[in-house]
ZALUM-465416 format. One record per residue: x, y, z of N, C-alpha, C in turn; residue number from 0. Coordinates in Angstrom, 1 decimal. Layout:
N
       nX       nY       nZ      caX      caY      caZ       cX       cY       cZ     i
        X        Y        Z        X        Y        Z        X        Y        Z   NUM
...
//
This chain:
84
       nX       nY       nZ      caX      caY      caZ       cX       cY       cZ     i
    -34.3     57.0    -35.4    -35.2     57.0    -34.3    -36.5     56.2    -34.6     0
    -37.0     56.3    -35.9    -38.1     55.6    -36.3    -37.9     54.1    -36.3     1
    -36.7     53.6    -36.7    -36.4     52.2    -36.7    -36.3     51.7    -35.3     2
    -35.8     52.5    -34.3    -35.7     52.1    -32.9    -37.1     51.9    -32.3     3
    -38.0     52.8    -32.6    -39.4     52.7    -32.2    -40.0     51.4    -32.7     4
    -39.8     51.1    -34.0    -40.4     49.9    -34.6    -39.8     48.6    -34.0     5
    -38.6     48.6    -33.6    -37.9     47.5    -33.0    -38.6     47.3    -31.6     6
    -38.7     48.3    -30.8    -39.3     48.2    -29.5    -40.8     47.7    -29.6     7
    -41.5     48.2    -30.5    -42.9     47.8    -30.7    -42.9     46.3    -31.1     8
    -42.1     45.9    -32.0    -42.0     44.5    -32.4    -41.7     43.6    -31.2     9
    -40.7     43.9    -30.4    -40.3     43.1    -29.2    -41.4     43.0    -28.2    10
    -42.1     44.1    -28.0    -43.2     44.1    -27.0    -44.4     43.3    -27.6    11
    -44.6     43.2    -28.9    -45.7     42.4    -29.4    -45.6     40.9    -29.2    12
    -44.4     40.5    -28.9    -44.2     39.0    -28.7    -44.9     38.6    -27.4    13
    -44.9     39.3    -26.4    -45.6     39.0    -25.1    -46.2     40.3    -24.7    14
    -47.4     40.6    -25.2    -48.1     41.9    -24.9    -48.5     41.9    -23.4    15
    -48.0     42.9    -22.7    -48.4     43.0    -21.3    -49.8     43.5    -21.2    16
    -50.5     43.2    -20.1    -51.9     43.6    -19.9    -52.0     45.1    -19.7    17
    -51.0     45.6    -18.9    -51.0     47.1    -18.6    -49.6     47.6    -18.6    18
    -49.3     48.7    -19.2    -48.0     49.4    -19.1    -48.2     50.7    -18.5    19
    -47.5     51.0    -17.5    -47.5     52.3    -16.8    -46.2     52.9    -16.8    20
    -46.0     54.1    -17.3    -44.8     54.8    -17.3    -44.9     56.0    -16.4    21
    -44.0     56.1    -15.4    -44.0     57.3    -14.5    -42.6     57.8    -14.5    22
    -42.4     59.1    -14.4    -41.1     59.7    -14.4    -40.8     60.1    -13.0    23
    -39.6     59.7    -12.5    -39.0     60.0    -11.2    -37.7     60.8    -11.4    24
    -37.4     61.6    -10.5    -36.1     62.4    -10.6    -34.9     61.6    -10.4    25
    -35.0     60.5     -9.6    -33.8     59.6     -9.5    -34.2     58.2     -9.1    26
    -33.2     57.3     -9.2    -33.5     55.9     -9.0    -34.0     55.6     -7.6    27
    -33.4     56.3     -6.5    -33.8     56.0     -5.2    -35.3     56.3     -4.9    28
    -35.8     57.4     -5.5    -37.2     57.8     -5.4    -38.1     56.8     -6.1    29
    -37.7     56.3     -7.2    -38.5     55.3     -7.9    -38.5     54.0     -7.1    30
    -37.3     53.5     -6.6    -37.3     52.2     -5.9    -38.0     52.3     -4.5    31
    -38.2     53.5     -4.0    -38.9     53.7     -2.7    -40.4     53.4     -2.9    32
    -40.9     53.5     -4.1    -42.3     53.2     -4.4    -42.6     51.7     -4.4    33
    -41.5     50.9     -4.5    -41.7     49.4     -4.4    -42.3     49.0     -3.1    34
    -41.7     49.6     -2.0    -42.1     49.2     -0.7    -43.6     49.7     -0.4    35
    -44.0     50.8     -0.9    -45.3     51.3     -0.8    -46.3     50.3     -1.5    36
    -45.9     49.8     -2.7    -46.7     48.9     -3.4    -46.8     47.5     -2.7    37
    -45.7     47.1     -2.1    -45.8     45.8     -1.3    -46.8     45.9     -0.2    38
    -46.8     47.1      0.5    -47.7     47.3      1.6    -49.2     47.3      1.2    39
    -49.5     47.6     -0.1    -50.8     47.7     -0.6    -51.4     46.3     -1.1    40
    -50.5     45.4     -1.3    -50.9     44.1     -1.8    -51.7     43.4     -0.7    41
    -52.9     43.0     -1.0    -53.8     42.4      0.0    -54.3     41.0     -0.6    42
    -54.6     40.1      0.3    -55.3     38.9     -0.1    -54.3     37.7     -0.1    43
    -54.9     36.5      0.0    -54.1     35.3      0.0    -53.5     34.9     -1.4    44
    -54.2     35.4     -2.4    -53.8     35.0     -3.8    -52.7     35.9     -4.4    45
    -52.4     37.0     -3.7    -51.4     37.9     -4.2    -50.1     37.9     -3.3    46
    -49.0     37.9     -4.0    -47.7     37.9     -3.3    -46.8     38.8     -4.0    47
    -46.1     39.7     -3.3    -45.1     40.5     -3.9    -43.7     40.3     -3.3    48
    -42.7     40.5     -4.1    -41.3     40.3     -3.6    -40.3     41.2     -4.3    49
    -39.4     41.7     -3.6    -38.3     42.6     -4.2    -37.2     41.6     -4.7    50
    -36.7     41.9     -5.9    -35.6     41.1     -6.4    -34.6     42.0     -7.0    51
    -33.4     41.5     -7.4    -32.3     42.2     -8.0    -32.1     41.7     -9.4    52
    -32.0     42.6    -10.4    -31.7     42.1    -11.7    -30.2     42.0    -12.0    53
    -29.8     41.7    -13.2    -28.4     41.4    -13.6    -27.6     42.7    -13.5    54
    -28.3     43.9    -13.5    -27.6     45.2    -13.4    -27.5     45.7    -12.0    55
    -27.9     44.8    -11.1    -27.8     45.1     -9.6    -28.9     46.2     -9.3    56
    -30.0     46.3    -10.0    -31.1     47.2     -9.7    -32.2     46.4     -9.1    57
    -33.0     47.0     -8.2    -34.1     46.4     -7.6    -35.3     46.4     -8.6    58
    -36.1     45.4     -8.5    -37.4     45.4     -9.2    -38.4     44.6     -8.4    59
    -39.7     44.9     -8.6    -40.8     44.3     -7.9    -41.5     43.3     -8.7    60
    -41.7     42.1     -8.2    -42.5     41.0     -8.8    -43.7     40.8     -8.0    61
    -44.9     40.9     -8.7    -46.2     40.6     -8.1    -46.8     39.5     -8.8    62
    -47.2     38.5     -8.0    -47.8     37.2     -8.5    -49.3     37.2     -8.0    63
    -50.2     37.1     -8.9    -51.6     36.9     -8.6    -52.0     35.5     -9.0    64
    -52.0     34.6     -8.0    -52.3     33.2     -8.3    -53.7     32.9     -8.8    65
    -54.7     33.7     -8.3    -56.1     33.5     -8.7    -56.3     33.7    -10.2    66
    -55.6     34.6    -10.8    -55.7     34.9    -12.2    -54.5     34.4    -13.0    67
    -53.6     33.7    -12.4    -52.4     33.2    -13.0    -51.6     34.3    -13.8    68
    -51.3     35.4    -13.1    -50.7     36.5    -13.7    -49.4     36.9    -12.9    69
    -48.4     37.5    -13.6    -47.3     38.1    -12.9    -47.1     39.4    -13.5    70
    -46.7     40.4    -12.6    -46.4     41.7    -13.2    -45.1     42.1    -12.5    71
    -44.3     43.0    -13.3    -43.0     43.4    -12.8    -43.0     44.9    -12.9    72
    -42.3     45.5    -11.9    -42.1     46.9    -11.8    -40.6     47.2    -11.8    73
    -40.2     47.9    -12.8    -38.8     48.3    -13.0    -38.6     49.8    -12.9    74
    -37.4     50.2    -12.5    -37.0     51.6    -12.5    -35.9     51.7    -13.6    75
    -36.3     52.0    -14.8    -35.4     52.2    -15.9    -35.6     53.6    -16.4    76
    -34.5     54.1    -17.0    -34.6     55.5    -17.6    -35.5     55.4    -18.8    77
    -36.3     56.5    -18.9    -37.3     56.6    -20.0    -36.5     57.4    -21.2    78
    -36.3     56.7    -22.3    -35.5     57.3    -23.3    -36.2     58.3    -24.2    79
    -37.6     58.3    -24.2    -38.3     59.2    -25.0    -39.0     60.3    -24.2    80
    -38.6     60.5    -23.0    -39.3     61.5    -22.1    -38.6     62.8    -22.3    81
    -39.4     63.9    -22.5    -38.9     65.2    -22.5    -39.8     66.1    -21.8    82
    -39.3     67.1    -21.0    -40.1     68.1    -20.3    -40.6     69.1    -21.3    83
//
């Protein structure tokens, strides 16, 4: 487990994201329904959001902020280290 955590940290350090948010949902549908809510909140001419499909046929949200030259991605993936 320790080696796996080190590998994940190393991979993430190659392109460090500005913000990481981890939220736990009971199922994939509930998580993906949040994408539409986030699309509706995007305001302004410099921001654009779009729903896309990855290679595993799962939806993800891409948000582009042209003013700050940033892209962010929202994925619904299982959290492997989460325990209640």
